[in-house]
C-alpha positions in Angstrom: 32.0 -46.5 76.6 33.8 -49.1 74.1 32.1 -51.5 76.2 29.2 -50.0 76.2 29.2 -50.2 72.4 29.8 -54.5 72.2 27.0 -54.7 75.1 24.3 -52.5 72.6 26.3 -54.5 69.7 25.6 -58.0 71.7 21.9 -56.4 72.4 21.3 -55.6 68.7 21.9 -59.1 68.1 19.9 -60.6 70.0 16.8 -58.5 69.3 17.4 -59.8 65.7 17.7 -63.2 66.7 13.9 -63.0 68.4 12.7 -61.3 65.9 13.6 -64.0 63.4 12.8 -66.7 65.6 9.5 -65.1 66.1 9.2 -64.9 62.0 10.3 -68.0 61.3 7.9 -69.8 64.0 4.9 -67.8 62.5 6.3 -68.9 58.7 6.5 -72.5 59.9 2.6 -72.6 61.6 1.7 -70.9 58.4 2.9 -73.5 55.9 1.8 -76.1 58.2 -2.0 -74.7 58.0 -1.5 -74.6 54.8 -1.0 -77.9 53.8 -3.5 -79.5 56.6 -5.5 -77.2 54.5 -4.5 -79.0 51.3 -4.9 -82.0 52.7 -8.8 -81.6 53.2 -9.3 -80.7 49.7 -11.4 -82.8 47.9 -9.2 -84.0 44.1 -8.2 -81.0 42.0 -10.5 -83.0 39.3 -13.8 -83.6 41.0 -15.8 -83.6 38.0 -13.3 -86.4 36.3 -14.4 -88.6 39.0 -16.7 -91.2 38.5 -18.6 -91.1 42.0 -18.8 -87.2 41.6 -19.9 -87.3 38.0 -22.5 -89.5 38.8 -24.0 -88.0 42.3 -24.0 -84.9 40.4 -25.8 -86.1 36.9 -22.9 -84.2 35.6 -23.3 -83.8 32.1 -20.7 -84.1 29.3 -20.4 -81.2 28.2 -20.6 -79.5 31.4 -17.8 -82.0 32.5 -15.5 -80.7 29.1 -16.4 -76.9 30.5 -15.2 -77.5 33.5 -11.9 -79.0 32.3 -11.4 -76.2 29.8 -11.7 -73.5 32.3 -9.0 -75.3 34.8 -7.3 -75.1 32.1 -7.3 -71.9 31.2 -6.5 -71.1 34.7 -3.6 -73.5 35.1 -1.0 -71.4 33.5 -1.7 -68.7 35.5 -2.1 -70.4 39.0 1.6 -72.2 38.1 3.4 -68.7 38.1 1.2 -67.9 40.7 2.7 -70.5 43.0 6.6 -69.9 41.1 6.0 -66.0 42.2 4.7 -66.7 45.9 7.5 -69.4 45.9 10.2 -67.3 44.8 9.2 -64.0 47.1 9.2 -66.4 50.1 12.8 -68.1 49.5 13.6 -64.5 49.7 12.0 -64.1 52.8 13.7 -66.7 54.2 17.1 -65.3 53.0 16.4 -62.0 54.3 15.2 -63.1 57.9 18.8 -65.4 57.8 20.4 -61.7 57.2 20.5 -60.6 61.1 21.7 -57.0 59.4 18.8 -56.6 57.5 16.4 -53.8 57.9 12.9 -54.7 59.9 11.4 -52.1 57.3 12.9 -54.7 54.1 12.0 -57.6 55.6 8.3 -56.1 56.2 8.7 -54.8 52.3 9.4 -58.1 51.6 6.5 -59.6 53.8 4.1 -57.2 51.8 5.5 -59.0 48.4 4.7 -62.6 49.8 1.1 -61.6 50.8 0.2 -60.1 47.7 1.9 -63.5 45.7 -0.6 -65.3 48.0 -3.4 -63.0 47.4 -3.4 -63.3 43.8 -2.9 -67.1 44.2 -5.7 -67.4 46.1 -7.7 -64.6 44.0 -7.2 -67.0 40.7 -8.3 -69.8 42.0 -11.4 -67.9 43.9 -12.3 -67.0 40.4 -11.7 -70.6 38.4 -14.4 -71.8 41.8 -17.0 -69.0 40.5 -16.3 -69.7 36.6 -16.5 -73.4 37.6 -19.9 -72.9 40.0 -21.9 -71.3 36.8 -21.6 -73.9 35.0 -23.9 -76.2 37.2 -26.9 -76.5 38.4 -28.2 -74.8 41.4 -29.4 -78.4 42.7 -25.5 -79.7 41.6 -23.7 -77.1 43.8 -25.9 -78.0 46.4 -24.8 -81.9 45.7 -21.5 -80.7 45.5 -20.7 -78.5 48.2 -22.7 -81.1 50.5 -19.9 -84.2 48.9 -16.8 -81.3 49.8 -17.8 -80.7 53.5 -18.3 -84.2 54.1 -15.1 -85.2 52.7 -13.2 -82.1 54.6 -14.7 -83.6 57.8 -13.4 -87.0 57.2 -10.3 -85.9 56.3 -10.2 -83.4 59.4 -7.8 -84.7 62.0 -9.2 -82.6 64.9 -10.2 -83.4 68.0 -14.3 -82.3 67.6 -14.4 -84.2 64.1 -12.8 -87.6 65.7 -15.5 -88.2 67.8 
């Protein structure tokens, strides 16, 4: 019976190692996708770019309002980034601890995803507020510029052809 107990223990360890490997692989893939997505984004302060200002015929009052919206949003974005990074660090430590329960890891994954969701929500609301400052024609021109920039930076085989 003692032999079975050590085999069970080894089997349990192998399951934890397998689970941790899958989670770490998935987390790495998500992080890689997020970095790639960030690289395709236009500059953060596109309304400060002379090229974009000219293309959109952006007025000074519009540029000032866009900067104000950005400035009001940045503290919350920074705090959301800090929270997300802290939750991800905690998750990494938990995954490395093979004695932790799957339920505890699941709860931490939920906290990570809640932090990520809050960050995305903050950014989406900032973009919405900014779009309300622009005219319909300016939004259309900005969207086209954004898509052209994203397409030029896309490294996928379809985009390179």
